[in-house]
GUDRENTOR-64550 format. One record per residue: chain; x negated, y, z negated of N, C-alpha, C, O, CB in turn. Coordinates in steps of 0.1 Angstrom, whole numbers, plus 5000, padded with zeros to 4 digits. Glycine has a CB too. Example, Ala and Ser with C-alpha at 12.3 -4.5 7.8 and 13.67 -1.06 7.14 Angstrom:
! residues 2
A / 4868 / 4943 / 4922 / 4877 / 4955 / 4922 / 4868 / 4967 / 4922 / 4858 / 4967 / 4915 / 4887 / 4955 / 4910 $
A / 4872 / 4978 / 4929 / 4863 / 4989 / 4929 / 4871 / 5000 / 4921 / 4866 / 5011 / 4920 / 4859 / 4994 / 4943 $
This chain:
! residues 76
A / 0723 / 4175 / 8327 / 0719 / 4162 / 8327 / 0704 / 4161 / 8324 / 0697 / 4150 / 8324 / 0721 / 4155 / 8341 $
A / 0699 / 4172 / 8320 / 0685 / 4172 / 8316 / 0683 / 4168 / 8301 / 0673 / 4170 / 8295 / 0678 / 4185 / 8318 $
A / 0694 / 4164 / 8296 / 0694 / 4161 / 8282 / 0684 / 4149 / 8279 / 0685 / 4139 / 8286 / 0708 / 4158 / 8276 $
A / 0677 / 4150 / 8269 / 0668 / 4139 / 8265 / 0676 / 4130 / 8257 / 0683 / 4134 / 8248 / 0655 / 4144 / 8257 $
A / 0675 / 4117 / 8261 / 0683 / 4107 / 8254 / 0675 / 4103 / 8241 / 0663 / 4101 / 8242 / 0686 / 4094 / 8263 $
A / 0682 / 4103 / 8231 / 0676 / 4100 / 8218 / 0675 / 4084 / 8218 / 0684 / 4077 / 8221 / 0685 / 4105 / 8206 $
A / 0663 / 4079 / 8215 / 0662 / 4065 / 8214 / 0671 / 4059 / 8203 / 0673 / 4065 / 8192 / 0647 / 4060 / 8211 $
A / 0678 / 4048 / 8206 / 0687 / 4042 / 8197 / 0678 / 4035 / 8186 / 0668 / 4029 / 8189 / 0697 / 4033 / 8204 $
A / 0683 / 4036 / 8174 / 0677 / 4028 / 8163 / 0678 / 4014 / 8166 / 0689 / 4009 / 8169 / 0683 / 4032 / 8150 $
A / 0667 / 4007 / 8164 / 0668 / 3992 / 8165 / 0673 / 3986 / 8152 / 0672 / 3992 / 8141 / 0653 / 3987 / 8168 $
A / 0680 / 3975 / 8155 / 0686 / 3969 / 8143 / 0674 / 3964 / 8134 / 0665 / 3956 / 8139 / 0695 / 3957 / 8146 $
A / 0674 / 3968 / 8122 / 0663 / 3964 / 8113 / 0666 / 3951 / 8106 / 0677 / 3950 / 8100 / 0660 / 3975 / 8102 $
A / 0657 / 3941 / 8108 / 0659 / 3928 / 8101 / 0648 / 3927 / 8092 / 0636 / 3927 / 8096 / 0660 / 3916 / 8112 $
A / 0651 / 3925 / 8079 / 0640 / 3924 / 8070 / 0631 / 3912 / 8073 / 0635 / 3902 / 8078 / 0645 / 3923 / 8055 $
A / 0618 / 3913 / 8069 / 0608 / 3903 / 8072 / 0612 / 3890 / 8065 / 0610 / 3879 / 8070 / 0594 / 3907 / 8067 $
A / 0618 / 3891 / 8053 / 0622 / 3879 / 8045 / 0632 / 3871 / 8053 / 0631 / 3858 / 8054 / 0628 / 3883 / 8032 $
A / 0641 / 3877 / 8059 / 0651 / 3870 / 8067 / 0645 / 3863 / 8080 / 0648 / 3852 / 8083 / 0663 / 3879 / 8072 $
A / 0636 / 3870 / 8086 / 0629 / 3864 / 8098 / 0621 / 3852 / 8093 / 0621 / 3842 / 8100 / 0620 / 3874 / 8104 $
A / 0615 / 3853 / 8082 / 0607 / 3841 / 8077 / 0616 / 3830 / 8074 / 0613 / 3818 / 8076 / 0598 / 3845 / 8064 $
A / 0628 / 3833 / 8068 / 0637 / 3823 / 8064 / 0642 / 3816 / 8077 / 0644 / 3803 / 8077 / 0649 / 3829 / 8056 $
A / 0645 / 3823 / 8087 / 0650 / 3817 / 8100 / 0640 / 3808 / 8105 / 0643 / 3797 / 8110 / 0653 / 3828 / 8110 $
A / 0627 / 3813 / 8105 / 0616 / 3804 / 8110 / 0615 / 3791 / 8102 / 0613 / 3780 / 8108 / 0603 / 3812 / 8110 $
A / 0616 / 3793 / 8089 / 0614 / 3781 / 8080 / 0626 / 3772 / 8082 / 0623 / 3759 / 8083 / 0614 / 3786 / 8065 $
A / 0638 / 3777 / 8084 / 0649 / 3768 / 8085 / 0649 / 3761 / 8099 / 0653 / 3749 / 8100 / 0662 / 3776 / 8084 $
A / 0644 / 3767 / 8109 / 0643 / 3761 / 8122 / 0632 / 3750 / 8121 / 0635 / 3739 / 8126 / 0639 / 3771 / 8133 $
A / 0621 / 3752 / 8115 / 0611 / 3742 / 8113 / 0616 / 3730 / 8105 / 0613 / 3719 / 8108 / 0598 / 3748 / 8107 $
A / 0624 / 3734 / 8095 / 0629 / 3723 / 8086 / 0639 / 3715 / 8094 / 0639 / 3702 / 8092 / 0636 / 3730 / 8074 $
A / 0648 / 3721 / 8102 / 0657 / 3713 / 8110 / 0650 / 3704 / 8120 / 0655 / 3693 / 8122 / 0667 / 3723 / 8117 $
A / 0639 / 3709 / 8126 / 0632 / 3700 / 8135 / 0625 / 3689 / 8128 / 0626 / 3678 / 8133 / 0621 / 3709 / 8143 $
A / 0619 / 3692 / 8116 / 0613 / 3681 / 8109 / 0623 / 3671 / 8104 / 0620 / 3659 / 8103 / 0605 / 3686 / 8097 $
A / 0635 / 3675 / 8100 / 0645 / 3667 / 8096 / 0650 / 3658 / 8107 / 0652 / 3646 / 8105 / 0657 / 3674 / 8090 $
A / 0651 / 3663 / 8119 / 0655 / 3655 / 8131 / 0645 / 3644 / 8133 / 0648 / 3633 / 8136 / 0656 / 3664 / 8143 $
A / 0632 / 3648 / 8133 / 0621 / 3638 / 8136 / 0621 / 3628 / 8125 / 0619 / 3616 / 8128 / 0607 / 3645 / 8136 $
A / 0622 / 3632 / 8112 / 0622 / 3622 / 8101 / 0634 / 3613 / 8101 / 0633 / 3601 / 8097 / 0621 / 3630 / 8088 $
A / 0645 / 3618 / 8106 / 0657 / 3609 / 8107 / 0655 / 3598 / 8116 / 0659 / 3586 / 8114 / 0669 / 3617 / 8111 $
A / 0648 / 3601 / 8127 / 0644 / 3590 / 8137 / 0635 / 3581 / 8131 / 0636 / 3568 / 8132 / 0638 / 3597 / 8150 $
A / 0625 / 3586 / 8124 / 0615 / 3577 / 8117 / 0622 / 3568 / 8106 / 0619 / 3557 / 8104 / 0604 / 3585 / 8111 $
A / 0631 / 3575 / 8099 / 0639 / 3567 / 8089 / 0647 / 3556 / 8095 / 0648 / 3545 / 8088 / 0648 / 3577 / 8081 $
A / 0652 / 3557 / 8107 / 0659 / 3547 / 8114 / 0650 / 3535 / 8116 / 0654 / 3523 / 8113 / 0664 / 3552 / 8127 $
A / 0637 / 3538 / 8120 / 0628 / 3527 / 8122 / 0624 / 3520 / 8108 / 0621 / 3508 / 8108 / 0616 / 3532 / 8130 $
A / 0623 / 3529 / 8098 / 0619 / 3523 / 8085 / 0630 / 3514 / 8080 / 0627 / 3503 / 8074 / 0617 / 3535 / 8075 $
A / 0642 / 3517 / 8082 / 0653 / 3508 / 8078 / 0652 / 3495 / 8085 / 0654 / 3484 / 8079 / 0667 / 3515 / 8081 $
A / 0648 / 3495 / 8098 / 0647 / 3483 / 8105 / 0635 / 3475 / 8100 / 0636 / 3462 / 8099 / 0644 / 3486 / 8120 $
A / 0624 / 3481 / 8096 / 0613 / 3473 / 8091 / 0616 / 3467 / 8078 / 0611 / 3457 / 8075 / 0600 / 3482 / 8090 $
A / 0624 / 3474 / 8070 / 0629 / 3468 / 8057 / 0637 / 3456 / 8059 / 0636 / 3446 / 8052 / 0637 / 3479 / 8048 $
A / 0645 / 3456 / 8070 / 0653 / 3444 / 8073 / 0643 / 3433 / 8077 / 0646 / 3421 / 8073 / 0662 / 3447 / 8085 $
A / 0633 / 3436 / 8084 / 0624 / 3425 / 8087 / 0617 / 3419 / 8075 / 0616 / 3407 / 8074 / 0613 / 3431 / 8097 $
A / 0613 / 3427 / 8066 / 0607 / 3422 / 8053 / 0618 / 3414 / 8046 / 0614 / 3403 / 8041 / 0602 / 3434 / 8044 $
A / 0630 / 3418 / 8046 / 0640 / 3411 / 8039 / 0642 / 3398 / 8046 / 0645 / 3387 / 8039 / 0653 / 3419 / 8038 $
A / 0642 / 3397 / 8059 / 0644 / 3385 / 8066 / 0632 / 3375 / 8064 / 0634 / 3363 / 8063 / 0645 / 3388 / 8082 $
A / 0620 / 3381 / 8062 / 0608 / 3372 / 8059 / 0611 / 3366 / 8046 / 0608 / 3354 / 8044 / 0595 / 3381 / 8060 $
A / 0615 / 3373 / 8036 / 0617 / 3368 / 8023 / 0628 / 3357 / 8023 / 0627 / 3347 / 8017 / 0621 / 3378 / 8013 $
A / 0638 / 3360 / 8031 / 0649 / 3350 / 8033 / 0644 / 3337 / 8040 / 0647 / 3326 / 8036 / 0660 / 3356 / 8041 $
A / 0634 / 3339 / 8049 / 0628 / 3327 / 8056 / 0621 / 3319 / 8046 / 0622 / 3307 / 8046 / 0619 / 3332 / 8067 $
A / 0613 / 3325 / 8037 / 0605 / 3318 / 8028 / 0614 / 3311 / 8018 / 0612 / 3299 / 8015 / 0596 / 3328 / 8020 $
A / 0625 / 3317 / 8013 / 0634 / 3311 / 8005 / 0640 / 3298 / 8011 / 0641 / 3288 / 8005 / 0645 / 3321 / 8000 $
A / 0644 / 3300 / 8024 / 0651 / 3289 / 8031 / 0641 / 3278 / 8034 / 0644 / 3266 / 8032 / 0657 / 3294 / 8045 $
A / 0628 / 3281 / 8037 / 0618 / 3271 / 8040 / 0615 / 3263 / 8027 / 0614 / 3251 / 8027 / 0606 / 3278 / 8045 $
A / 0614 / 3270 / 8016 / 0612 / 3263 / 8003 / 0624 / 3254 / 7999 / 0622 / 3243 / 7995 / 0609 / 3273 / 7992 $
A / 0635 / 3259 / 8001 / 0647 / 3251 / 7997 / 0648 / 3239 / 8007 / 0652 / 3228 / 8002 / 0661 / 3260 / 7998 $
A / 0644 / 3240 / 8019 / 0644 / 3228 / 8028 / 0634 / 3218 / 8024 / 0637 / 3206 / 8024 / 0642 / 3232 / 8043 $
A / 0623 / 3223 / 8020 / 0612 / 3214 / 8016 / 0616 / 3207 / 8003 / 0614 / 3195 / 8002 / 0599 / 3223 / 8013 $
A / 0622 / 3214 / 7994 / 0627 / 3207 / 7981 / 0638 / 3197 / 7984 / 0638 / 3186 / 7979 / 0632 / 3218 / 7971 $
A / 0647 / 3201 / 7993 / 0657 / 3191 / 7998 / 0651 / 3178 / 8004 / 0656 / 3167 / 8001 / 0667 / 3198 / 8008 $
A / 0641 / 3180 / 8012 / 0635 / 3169 / 8019 / 0629 / 3160 / 8008 / 0630 / 3148 / 8009 / 0624 / 3174 / 8029 $
A / 0622 / 3166 / 7999 / 0616 / 3157 / 7988 / 0627 / 3150 / 7980 / 0625 / 3139 / 7976 / 0607 / 3167 / 7979 $
A / 0637 / 3157 / 7977 / 0648 / 3152 / 7970 / 0655 / 3140 / 7977 / 0658 / 3129 / 7971 / 0659 / 3162 / 7967 $
A / 0656 / 3141 / 7990 / 0662 / 3130 / 7999 / 0652 / 3119 / 7999 / 0657 / 3107 / 7998 / 0664 / 3135 / 8013 $
A / 0639 / 3121 / 8000 / 0629 / 3110 / 8000 / 0630 / 3102 / 7987 / 0630 / 3090 / 7987 / 0615 / 3115 / 8002 $
A / 0631 / 3109 / 7976 / 0632 / 3102 / 7963 / 0645 / 3094 / 7962 / 0646 / 3083 / 7957 / 0632 / 3112 / 7951 $
A / 0656 / 3100 / 7967 / 0669 / 3093 / 7967 / 0669 / 3080 / 7975 / 0674 / 3070 / 7971 / 0681 / 3103 / 7972 $
A / 0662 / 3081 / 7987 / 0660 / 3069 / 7996 / 0652 / 3059 / 7989 / 0655 / 3047 / 7990 / 0654 / 3073 / 8009 $
A / 0642 / 3062 / 7982 / 0633 / 3053 / 7974 / 0641 / 3046 / 7964 / 0639 / 3034 / 7961 / 0621 / 3059 / 7969 $
A / 0650 / 3053 / 7957 / 0658 / 3047 / 7946 / 0667 / 3036 / 7952 / 0670 / 3026 / 7946 / 0666 / 3058 / 7939 $
A / 0673 / 3040 / 7963 / 0683 / 3030 / 7969 / 0675 / 3018 / 7974 / 0681 / 3007 / 7972 / 0690 / 3037 / 7982 $
A / 0664 / 3019 / 7980 / 0656 / 3007 / 7985 / 0650 / 3001 / 7973 / 0643 / 2990 / 7975 / 0646 / 3011 / 7996 $
């Protein structure tokens, strides 16, 4: 039992693969964060679209009001 145990060879993983793992983990994390940001960006685009719709609706109401006033003047 006095035998010296030979150290086992460690599994050799090339440096390129380790760098790739690190890069892919960082990429996955940034993708997750950006997807959350993207969700908020989609919402903000909806707000801009709603503002444009509001302007369109406001102008159309104003034009309709002017049209009705002219129509009433013609009748009277």
